[in-house]
N, C-alpha and C positions, 0 to 999 in steps of 0.2 A: 504494500500500500504506500501511497505517497502522503507524507505528512505536510500539512499546510498551516497548522496552528499548534501552539503548545502552551501549556500552563506550567509555570514554575512555582513549586510549593516552598515557600519560605522567602521572605524579603531581605535576607541577609546579604553578605558580600557576594556569595556565589549565585544565589537565586536571581538577584537583580541584574547581575552582569550577564548571566546566560540569557535571560529574557531580552535584554537590550541588544545583545549580539544577534539573537534570532530576529528581532525586529529590523535591525540594520540590514540583514540579509533577506528581508522580504517576507518573513513569517509573522502571522498574528501571534502576539505573545502577551500573556496575562500573568501578572505576579500576584499570587495569593499569600496573605498573611492574616493571622487573627488580630494583630495589633494595628489600629488605625494610625497610631503614631509612626510605626514602622513604614506603613504604606505612604504616608505623607512624606516621609524622608526619602523613600524610593522615588516618588514623583519629583521632588526637589533635586535629588541627585541626577536623575535622568535629564532633567532640563539643563542643569549646569554642564553635564558631560557633553550633551549634544551641542550646546552653545560653544563649548571649547573646541569641538570638532570643526565647526564652521570657522572659528577664529584661526585655527591652524591650517585651514585649507584642506582638511581631510574629507569633509562632507560639504555639499552645497546646501543652501537654504531650502531648495526644492527637495533634496534628498531627506533632510531633517524633517520637513513637513510631512513627508510620506511615512517616515519612521514613527512619528507621533500619532498617526492614524492607526498604526498597528500595535503600539505599546500601551498597556493599561494596567491598572491595579484593581484588586477586588478582595473584599473582606468576607464574602460569603462563599464557602467552598463549593456548594452545589452550583451556584451561578458561574464560578470561575472555571469549572471543568465541563460545563454543559456544551456539547457539540465540539469539544476539543479533540484533536487527533492524537496528541501525545502529552502526557503529564510527566514532568521531571521533578522528582522529589529532591529537595536540597535543605532538609531540616537538620536539627541537631544530631550528631553522631552517637546516638544512644539507641541500642537495639530495641529495647522495650518500647520506647517512644515511637520508633519507626513501625514496629509491629501494630500498635494501636492505630497509627495513622493509615497504614495500608489496608487494614480491615475496614476502616471508615470509608476510604477512597473507593474500594472495590464495589461498594454498594451505590456509589454515585455516578461513576463514569459510564459512558455509552459502551455498547458491546464491541465496537471497533477500536476503542481507545487503547493505545499502547502506553505502558507505564514503565518508566526508567528511574532507577535510583542513582543519584550522583555521589553516593558514598565513596570515600577515598580508599576503603579497604574491605567493607562488608559485602560479600557476594549476595546476589539477589535470591539465591535459593533459600537463604535464611528467612525470607518473607513469602515464599511461594505458597505456603499454607494459608496465608492471609487473603489470597486472591481467589475469586470465583473461577477465573480463567488464568492460571499461572503461565500459560504459553505466551501471554502478552506482556510478560515482565522480564526485564533484563537490567544490566548495569550500563550506565553511560557516565563514565567518570571524566569530567572536564577539569583540566588543571587550572589552578588559580594563579594569576587573574584571568578570568574567563574571556575578557575582551581582548586579551593579548596572546595568551598561550594557545598554540596550535594543536598540541597533543591531546587526543581523546581515546580512552579505552572503552570499547564496546565489548561486553563480556556476555557470551551466550551460555547460560546455565543449562543443566540437564532438562529443565522444565520449559526452557525458552524455545519458541519455534524459530525456524530459519527465517520466516517472513518478518518476525518481530526484530530479530537482530539485524537483518538486512535493511529494514526501514530505518532503524536508529543509526546504522552505519552511514546510510545515504543522507540522513538528516545532518549528521556531523559534517560531512563533506560539503553540503550545501550551505552550512553555516560558516564556511571558510576554514574548517579545521583539517587536521591530518590524523584521521582515526586509524586504529588497528582493531581487528575483529578477532577477539580471543574465542576459540571454539570450545574451550574448557575453562572451568573456574579454578582459580588459585587465590588464596587469601592475599590481599594486598595488590593483586593484579600484576601485570607485567612490569610496570614502572617501578613499583616498590620492591618487587622481587629482584630486579636488576640492581637498583640502587643499594639494596641491602647487601648484596654480594660485594659491590664496589666499596662500600663503607667498611666492610670487614677486612678487605684486602688493604685498604689505606691504613686502618688501625694497626694491622699486623706489621706493616712496613715501619711505622713509627715506634711501636712498642718494642720491636726486636732490634731497633737501632740502625736499620738500613738507611733511613733518611729522616729529615725533619718534616714537621707538618707543612712548613712553607714549601719544601721541595716536592711534597706530594701535590700541593696546589699547582706548582709550576708544571709538573708532569701532566696533570689533568687539563689545565687551562691551555697550555701551549702545545701539548702533544695530542690531545683529543678534543680540543675546543670545548 
């Protein structure tokens, strides 16, 4: 399926940035949050960010006007997800909180809606039993800051359909990102798995006296960019 609209759950740093990035790339994007104060701050932040894009010559006034027609905020969850093609969860990284939310969300979304979690380390299979149709659930981990970073991890769990993972992968590409499509789950996903090994090797070099921390930095910065 082709995704044309998305709802970001959570008006924090990630939710608002993912939503605005989506709107800039032509998607209808709604930010949901329980807090009216948070949503007011999201609206103010988006206005200032877009004005800055115009000032720096990154976007034209016409482009910004179009983005503003696509970007909105909503405090009512049922209204926020009604008719939406894709819901991306970006709430607090607490498993119990996410469990409760996904159960609530599953009762509100349309039958065709794809649901993705932006968790930085929790695999979506942890929440599969919360969904009426777990085949429409997967991971979409966008790196912070979402308006700048290109790397996105799309993780297909054992419950996730090929169609769901493919739709999220294509969404990421159309949002200007460079996604990877993990066919199997691993805690922390590919990025954290790789950086964990690199960190351990760097620590070993320093602890065993092979080189200084500064020299490790030089090797990584000038040797591997």
